[in-house]
py3Dmol code that shows the C-alpha trace and the ligand (Angstrom):
import py3Dmol

protein = """\
ATOM      1  CA  MET A   1     -28.773 -44.864  58.395  1.00  0.00           C
ATOM      2  CA  GLU A   2     -29.611 -44.454  62.065  1.00  0.00           C
ATOM      3  CA  LEU A   3     -26.677 -42.188  62.968  1.00  0.00           C
ATOM      4  CA  LEU A   4     -27.579 -39.757  60.184  1.00  0.00           C
ATOM      5  CA  ARG A   5     -31.280 -39.676  61.081  1.00  0.00           C
ATOM      6  CA  LYS A   6     -30.358 -38.942  64.713  1.00  0.00           C
ATOM      7  CA  LYS A   7     -28.060 -36.118  63.641  1.00  0.00           C
ATOM      8  CA  ILE A   8     -30.753 -34.603  61.416  1.00  0.00           C
ATOM      9  CA  ILE A   9     -33.292 -34.727  64.258  1.00  0.00           C
ATOM     10  CA  GLN A  10     -30.807 -33.270  66.709  1.00  0.00           C
ATOM     11  CA  ASP A  11     -29.212 -30.544  64.585  1.00  0.00           C
ATOM     12  CA  GLY A  12     -31.310 -30.043  61.428  1.00  0.00           C
ATOM     13  CA  ARG A  13     -33.609 -27.043  61.115  1.00  0.00           C
ATOM     14  CA  VAL A  14     -36.710 -26.927  58.958  1.00  0.00           C
ATOM     15  CA  LEU A  15     -37.040 -23.627  57.134  1.00  0.00           C
ATOM     16  CA  GLU A  16     -39.860 -22.119  55.155  1.00  0.00           C
ATOM     17  CA  GLY A  17     -40.330 -23.576  51.677  1.00  0.00           C
ATOM     18  CA  ASN A  18     -39.620 -27.149  52.795  1.00  0.00           C
ATOM     19  CA  ILE A  19     -35.900 -26.525  53.107  1.00  0.00           C
ATOM     20  CA  LEU A  20     -33.897 -28.530  55.596  1.00  0.00           C
ATOM     21  CA  LYS A  21     -30.860 -26.701  56.901  1.00  0.00           C
ATOM     22  CA  VAL A  22     -28.006 -28.947  57.937  1.00  0.00           C
ATOM     23  CA  ASP A  23     -25.272 -26.339  58.078  1.00  0.00           C
ATOM     24  CA  SER A  24     -23.878 -27.509  61.384  1.00  0.00           C
ATOM     25  CA  PHE A  25     -22.669 -30.874  60.021  1.00  0.00           C
ATOM     26  CA  LEU A  26     -23.053 -31.156  56.237  1.00  0.00           C
ATOM     27  CA  ASN A  27     -23.334 -27.879  54.339  1.00  0.00           C
ATOM     28  CA  HIS A  28     -21.146 -25.380  56.163  1.00  0.00           C
ATOM     29  CA  GLN A  29     -19.443 -26.845  59.231  1.00  0.00           C
ATOM     30  CA  LEU A  30     -18.480 -30.451  58.484  1.00  0.00           C
ATOM     31  CA  ASP A  31     -18.770 -33.362  60.916  1.00  0.00           C
ATOM     32  CA  ILE A  32     -15.891 -35.486  59.649  1.00  0.00           C
ATOM     33  CA  GLU A  33     -16.721 -38.462  61.846  1.00  0.00           C
ATOM     34  CA  LEU A  34     -20.231 -38.544  60.406  1.00  0.00           C
ATOM     35  CA  LEU A  35     -18.891 -38.031  56.878  1.00  0.00           C
ATOM     36  CA  ASN A  36     -16.629 -41.047  57.367  1.00  0.00           C
ATOM     37  CA  GLU A  37     -19.637 -43.169  58.369  1.00  0.00           C
ATOM     38  CA  ILE A  38     -21.520 -41.839  55.335  1.00  0.00           C
ATOM     39  CA  GLY A  39     -18.582 -42.793  53.125  1.00  0.00           C
ATOM     40  CA  LYS A  40     -18.496 -46.331  54.566  1.00  0.00           C
ATOM     41  CA  GLU A  41     -22.261 -46.681  54.084  1.00  0.00           C
ATOM     42  CA  PHE A  42     -22.014 -45.655  50.414  1.00  0.00           C
ATOM     43  CA  LYS A  43     -19.244 -48.232  49.976  1.00  0.00           C
ATOM     44  CA  LYS A  44     -21.516 -50.880  51.482  1.00  0.00           C
ATOM     45  CA  ARG A  45     -24.498 -49.863  49.316  1.00  0.00           C
ATOM     46  CA  PHE A  46     -22.408 -50.117  46.135  1.00  0.00           C
ATOM     47  CA  GLU A  47     -20.391 -53.187  47.191  1.00  0.00           C
ATOM     48  CA  GLY A  48     -19.338 -55.349  44.273  1.00  0.00           C
ATOM     49  CA  LYS A  49     -19.937 -52.619  41.695  1.00  0.00           C
ATOM     50  CA  GLU A  50     -16.948 -51.585  39.666  1.00  0.00           C
ATOM     51  CA  ILE A  51     -16.524 -47.838  40.112  1.00  0.00           C
ATOM     52  CA  THR A  52     -13.652 -45.882  38.594  1.00  0.00           C
ATOM     53  CA  LYS A  53     -14.635 -42.330  39.541  1.00  0.00           C
ATOM     54  CA  ILE A  54     -16.921 -40.341  41.768  1.00  0.00           C
ATOM     55  CA  LEU A  55     -18.657 -37.319  40.263  1.00  0.00           C
ATOM     56  CA  THR A  56     -20.285 -34.564  42.283  1.00  0.00           C
ATOM     57  CA  ALA A  57     -21.121 -30.871  41.966  1.00  0.00           C
ATOM     58  CA  GLU A  58     -19.514 -27.939  43.717  1.00  0.00           C
ATOM     59  CA  VAL A  59     -19.786 -26.860  46.484  1.00  0.00           C
ATOM     60  CA  SER A  60     -21.743 -29.033  48.887  1.00  0.00           C
ATOM     61  CA  GLY A  61     -21.001 -32.361  47.244  1.00  0.00           C
ATOM     62  CA  ILE A  62     -17.231 -32.044  47.396  1.00  0.00           C
ATOM     63  CA  ALA A  63     -16.567 -32.879  51.045  1.00  0.00           C
ATOM     64  CA  ILE A  64     -18.988 -35.816  51.001  1.00  0.00           C
ATOM     65  CA  ALA A  65     -17.540 -37.223  47.777  1.00  0.00           C
ATOM     66  CA  ALA A  66     -13.925 -36.703  48.846  1.00  0.00           C
ATOM     67  CA  ILE A  67     -14.365 -38.590  52.092  1.00  0.00           C
ATOM     68  CA  ALA A  68     -16.388 -41.361  50.434  1.00  0.00           C
ATOM     69  CA  ALA A  69     -13.700 -41.714  47.751  1.00  0.00           C
ATOM     70  CA  GLN A  70     -11.218 -42.932  50.363  1.00  0.00           C
ATOM     71  CA  TYR A  71     -13.326 -46.070  50.755  1.00  0.00           C
ATOM     72  CA  PHE A  72     -13.603 -46.587  46.990  1.00  0.00           C
ATOM     73  CA  ASN A  73      -9.973 -45.668  46.241  1.00  0.00           C
ATOM     74  CA  VAL A  74     -10.965 -43.661  43.198  1.00  0.00           C
ATOM     75  CA  PRO A  75     -10.576 -40.001  42.203  1.00  0.00           C
ATOM     76  CA  VAL A  76     -13.301 -37.411  42.656  1.00  0.00           C
ATOM     77  CA  VAL A  77     -14.280 -34.987  39.922  1.00  0.00           C
ATOM     78  CA  PHE A  78     -16.535 -32.110  40.801  1.00  0.00           C
ATOM     79  CA  ALA A  79     -18.585 -30.313  38.182  1.00  0.00           C
ATOM     80  CA  LYS A  80     -18.043 -26.562  38.232  1.00  0.00           C
ATOM     81  CA  LYS A  81     -20.960 -24.207  38.304  1.00  0.00           C
ATOM     82  CA  SER A  82     -19.212 -21.004  37.375  1.00  0.00           C
ATOM     83  CA  GLU A  83     -17.484 -20.180  34.111  1.00  0.00           C
ATOM     84  CA  SER A  84     -13.830 -19.919  34.818  1.00  0.00           C
ATOM     85  CA  LYS A  85     -10.771 -18.951  32.822  1.00  0.00           C
ATOM     86  CA  THR A  86      -8.891 -21.785  34.449  1.00  0.00           C
ATOM     87  CA  LEU A  87     -11.310 -24.425  33.164  1.00  0.00           C
ATOM     88  CA  ASP A  88     -10.386 -26.148  29.890  1.00  0.00           C
ATOM     89  CA  ASN A  89     -12.245 -25.054  26.760  1.00  0.00           C
ATOM     90  CA  GLU A  90     -13.192 -28.637  26.083  1.00  0.00           C
ATOM     91  CA  THR A  91     -15.919 -29.496  28.563  1.00  0.00           C
ATOM     92  CA  TYR A  92     -18.912 -31.744  28.983  1.00  0.00           C
ATOM     93  CA  GLU A  93     -21.908 -29.774  30.174  1.00  0.00           C
ATOM     94  CA  GLY A  94     -25.201 -30.391  31.877  1.00  0.00           C
ATOM     95  CA  ASN A  95     -28.157 -28.091  32.518  1.00  0.00           C
ATOM     96  CA  VAL A  96     -29.696 -27.786  35.946  1.00  0.00           C
ATOM     97  CA  TYR A  97     -32.883 -25.991  36.831  1.00  0.00           C
ATOM     98  CA  SER A  98     -32.834 -24.945  40.466  1.00  0.00           C
ATOM     99  CA  TYR A  99     -36.307 -24.628  41.972  1.00  0.00           C
ATOM    100  CA  THR A 100     -34.865 -23.144  45.149  1.00  0.00           C
ATOM    101  CA  LYS A 101     -33.039 -20.411  43.229  1.00  0.00           C
ATOM    102  CA  GLY A 102     -35.642 -20.179  40.460  1.00  0.00           C
ATOM    103  CA  LYS A 103     -33.024 -20.237  37.717  1.00  0.00           C
ATOM    104  CA  GLN A 104     -31.179 -22.416  35.263  1.00  0.00           C
ATOM    105  CA  TYR A 105     -27.434 -22.937  35.423  1.00  0.00           C
ATOM    106  CA  ARG A 106     -24.824 -25.130  33.780  1.00  0.00           C
ATOM    107  CA  VAL A 107     -22.429 -27.609  35.308  1.00  0.00           C
ATOM    108  CA  ARG A 108     -19.177 -28.416  33.538  1.00  0.00           C
ATOM    109  CA  VAL A 109     -16.382 -30.945  33.662  1.00  0.00           C
ATOM    110  CA  ALA A 110     -13.214 -30.802  31.580  1.00  0.00           C
ATOM    111  CA  LYS A 111     -13.305 -33.586  28.993  1.00  0.00           C
ATOM    112  CA  ARG A 112      -9.919 -34.875  30.097  1.00  0.00           C
ATOM    113  CA  TYR A 113     -11.331 -35.998  33.463  1.00  0.00           C
ATOM    114  CA  ILE A 114     -14.093 -38.313  32.234  1.00  0.00           C
ATOM    115  CA  SER A 115     -13.711 -40.908  29.525  1.00  0.00           C
ATOM    116  CA  GLU A 116     -15.958 -43.554  28.030  1.00  0.00           C
ATOM    117  CA  SER A 117     -14.260 -46.295  30.025  1.00  0.00           C
ATOM    118  CA  ASP A 118     -15.317 -44.640  33.301  1.00  0.00           C
ATOM    119  CA  LYS A 119     -17.870 -46.250  35.588  1.00  0.00           C
ATOM    120  CA  ILE A 120     -19.247 -43.352  37.550  1.00  0.00           C
ATOM    121  CA  LEU A 121     -20.830 -43.060  40.964  1.00  0.00           C
ATOM    122  CA  VAL A 122     -22.565 -39.700  41.404  1.00  0.00           C
ATOM    123  CA  ILE A 123     -22.751 -38.379  44.960  1.00  0.00           C
ATOM    124  CA  ASP A 124     -24.704 -35.381  46.250  1.00  0.00           C
ATOM    125  CA  ASP A 125     -25.994 -33.963  49.518  1.00  0.00           C
ATOM    126  CA  PHE A 126     -29.725 -33.605  48.745  1.00  0.00           C
ATOM    127  CA  LEU A 127     -32.191 -35.051  46.266  1.00  0.00           C
ATOM    128  CA  ALA A 128     -35.307 -32.936  45.830  1.00  0.00           C
ATOM    129  CA  ASN A 129     -36.625 -32.529  42.280  1.00  0.00           C
ATOM    130  CA  GLY A 130     -33.751 -34.450  40.739  1.00  0.00           C
ATOM    131  CA  GLN A 131     -32.522 -31.634  38.506  1.00  0.00           C
ATOM    132  CA  ALA A 132     -28.973 -31.526  39.901  1.00  0.00           C
ATOM    133  CA  ILE A 133     -28.574 -35.278  39.351  1.00  0.00           C
ATOM    134  CA  LEU A 134     -30.026 -35.044  35.824  1.00  0.00           C
ATOM    135  CA  GLY A 135     -27.464 -32.326  35.029  1.00  0.00           C
ATOM    136  CA  LEU A 136     -24.639 -34.578  36.231  1.00  0.00           C
ATOM    137  CA  LYS A 137     -26.127 -37.504  34.277  1.00  0.00           C
ATOM    138  CA  GLU A 138     -26.011 -35.345  31.148  1.00  0.00           C
ATOM    139  CA  ILE A 139     -22.251 -34.976  31.664  1.00  0.00           C
ATOM    140  CA  VAL A 140     -21.798 -38.748  32.143  1.00  0.00           C
ATOM    141  CA  ASP A 141     -23.913 -39.461  29.044  1.00  0.00           C
ATOM    142  CA  SER A 142     -22.063 -36.895  26.912  1.00  0.00           C
ATOM    143  CA  ALA A 143     -18.792 -38.609  27.792  1.00  0.00           C
ATOM    144  CA  ASN A 144     -20.311 -42.015  26.899  1.00  0.00           C
ATOM    145  CA  ALA A 145     -19.280 -43.162  30.371  1.00  0.00           C
ATOM    146  CA  SER A 146     -21.562 -45.395  32.449  1.00  0.00           C
ATOM    147  CA  LEU A 147     -23.565 -44.256  35.426  1.00  0.00           C
ATOM    148  CA  VAL A 148     -23.292 -47.058  37.996  1.00  0.00           C
ATOM    149  CA  GLY A 149     -25.467 -45.344  40.573  1.00  0.00           C
ATOM    150  CA  VAL A 150     -26.250 -42.293  42.637  1.00  0.00           C
ATOM    151  CA  GLY A 151     -25.537 -41.899  46.353  1.00  0.00           C
ATOM    152  CA  ILE A 152     -27.582 -39.270  48.177  1.00  0.00           C
ATOM    153  CA  VAL A 153     -27.213 -38.248  51.799  1.00  0.00           C
ATOM    154  CA  ILE A 154     -30.728 -36.833  52.291  1.00  0.00           C
ATOM    155  CA  GLU A 155     -33.637 -37.469  49.928  1.00  0.00           C
ATOM    156  CA  LYS A 156     -36.763 -35.382  50.305  1.00  0.00           C
ATOM    157  CA  GLY A 157     -39.151 -38.215  49.492  1.00  0.00           C
ATOM    158  CA  PHE A 158     -42.150 -35.923  49.109  1.00  0.00           C
ATOM    159  CA  GLN A 159     -40.584 -34.249  46.066  1.00  0.00           C
ATOM    160  CA  ASP A 160     -40.467 -35.757  42.583  1.00  0.00           C
ATOM    161  CA  GLY A 161     -36.751 -36.435  42.082  1.00  0.00           C
ATOM    162  CA  GLY A 162     -36.546 -39.929  43.562  1.00  0.00           C
ATOM    163  CA  ASN A 163     -39.446 -41.274  41.482  1.00  0.00           C
ATOM    164  CA  LEU A 164     -38.266 -39.550  38.352  1.00  0.00           C
ATOM    165  CA  LEU A 165     -34.754 -40.966  38.558  1.00  0.00           C
ATOM    166  CA  ARG A 166     -35.778 -44.475  39.673  1.00  0.00           C
ATOM    167  CA  LYS A 167     -38.286 -44.602  36.806  1.00  0.00           C
ATOM    168  CA  ILE A 168     -35.492 -44.137  34.272  1.00  0.00           C
ATOM    169  CA  GLY A 169     -33.608 -47.011  35.875  1.00  0.00           C
ATOM    170  CA  ILE A 170     -30.978 -45.215  37.959  1.00  0.00           C
ATOM    171  CA  ASN A 171     -29.793 -47.041  41.073  1.00  0.00           C
ATOM    172  CA  ILE A 172     -30.410 -44.385  43.735  1.00  0.00           C
ATOM    173  CA  GLN A 173     -29.209 -45.062  47.268  1.00  0.00           C
ATOM    174  CA  SER A 174     -30.387 -42.461  49.774  1.00  0.00           C
ATOM    175  CA  LEU A 175     -29.079 -42.751  53.313  1.00  0.00           C
ATOM    176  CA  ALA A 176     -32.026 -40.907  54.852  1.00  0.00           C
ATOM    177  CA  ILE A 177     -35.409 -40.353  53.226  1.00  0.00           C
ATOM    178  CA  VAL A 178     -37.634 -37.606  54.594  1.00  0.00           C
ATOM    179  CA  GLU A 179     -41.333 -38.356  54.307  1.00  0.00           C
ATOM    180  CA  LYS A 180     -42.478 -34.918  55.406  1.00  0.00           C
ATOM    181  CA  PHE A 181     -41.858 -31.928  57.595  1.00  0.00           C
ATOM    182  CA  GLN A 182     -44.457 -31.594  60.310  1.00  0.00           C
ATOM    183  CA  ASP A 183     -44.637 -28.596  62.650  1.00  0.00           C
ATOM    184  CA  GLY A 184     -40.960 -27.906  62.139  1.00  0.00           C
ATOM    185  CA  ALA A 185     -39.945 -31.536  62.787  1.00  0.00           C
ATOM    186  CA  VAL A 186     -38.559 -34.081  60.351  1.00  0.00           C
ATOM    187  CA  VAL A 187     -40.526 -37.302  59.772  1.00  0.00           C
ATOM    188  CA  PHE A 188     -38.502 -40.017  58.063  1.00  0.00           C
ATOM    189  CA  LYS A 189     -39.683 -42.672  55.658  1.00  0.00           C
ATOM    190  CA  TYR A 190     -36.495 -44.501  56.675  1.00  0.00           C
TER     191      TYR A 190
END
"""
ligand_1 = """\
24
5GP
P -32.825 -30.951 43.060
O -32.014 -30.626 41.848
O -32.904 -32.426 43.339
O -34.173 -30.289 43.046
O -32.118 -30.273 44.294
C -30.905 -30.741 44.740
C -29.981 -29.627 45.123
O -30.669 -28.546 45.743
C -29.003 -30.170 46.141
O -27.743 -30.332 45.526
C -28.970 -29.141 47.242
O -27.839 -28.336 47.081
C -30.201 -28.279 47.046
N -31.295 -28.609 47.986
C -32.533 -29.068 47.675
N -33.303 -29.181 48.761
C -32.544 -28.789 49.813
C -32.786 -28.693 51.230
O -33.871 -28.966 51.768
N -31.749 -28.267 51.987
C -30.527 -27.947 51.463
N -29.570 -27.568 52.303
N -30.272 -28.022 50.135
C -31.264 -28.439 49.306
"""
view = py3Dmol.view(width=600, height=400)
view.addModel(protein, "pdb")
view.setStyle({"model": 0}, {"cartoon": {"style": "trace"}})
view.addModel(ligand_1, "xyz")
view.setStyle({"model": 1}, {"stick": {}})
view.zoomTo()
view.show()
């Protein structure tokens, strides 16, 4: 997606530890015009697929999923990362190991919001080692729902997640794939 690649080159910052910071348009301040184009592109990539719900994880996935959902006309459910008194007792859970934070955490969705008749599109901001997506897949699998595909805004193609998830047959659509970071600049695969 040309517009997204341009934005990443223009406003993205490469930090130590192979982290791409995109706070000015995706992770902190939100560029709604760009998010609308991202939403339309996801719709195009999953054209013809029956999707009944979009699943993402808090916090960064919510804005992307909510805007994309307008083009799919389906609800968004976001998995919660923190234990909360306001969350139902009956939840589906997934485990996520975060390499960036160096710790394991759980993601949860109240059982009432996913059922076995659901055809789920998972959306997230980044794909690196694939752990966040595997945690969300665990939730979909526990509910006996079907995982139609995964839409990713930025895939870091030099990390293992993409291969891992494609190998187990998941339809991953990444709108920008980073091949490497070189001298503080982003080199795209496409
Ligand atoms: P994974 O589970 O695939 O290793 O990592 C995915 C999650 O880690 C994403 O949901 C995102 O929040 C975070 N993440 C991984 N790499 C980056 C990065 O380079 N930049 C930012 N902003 N977040 C990242």
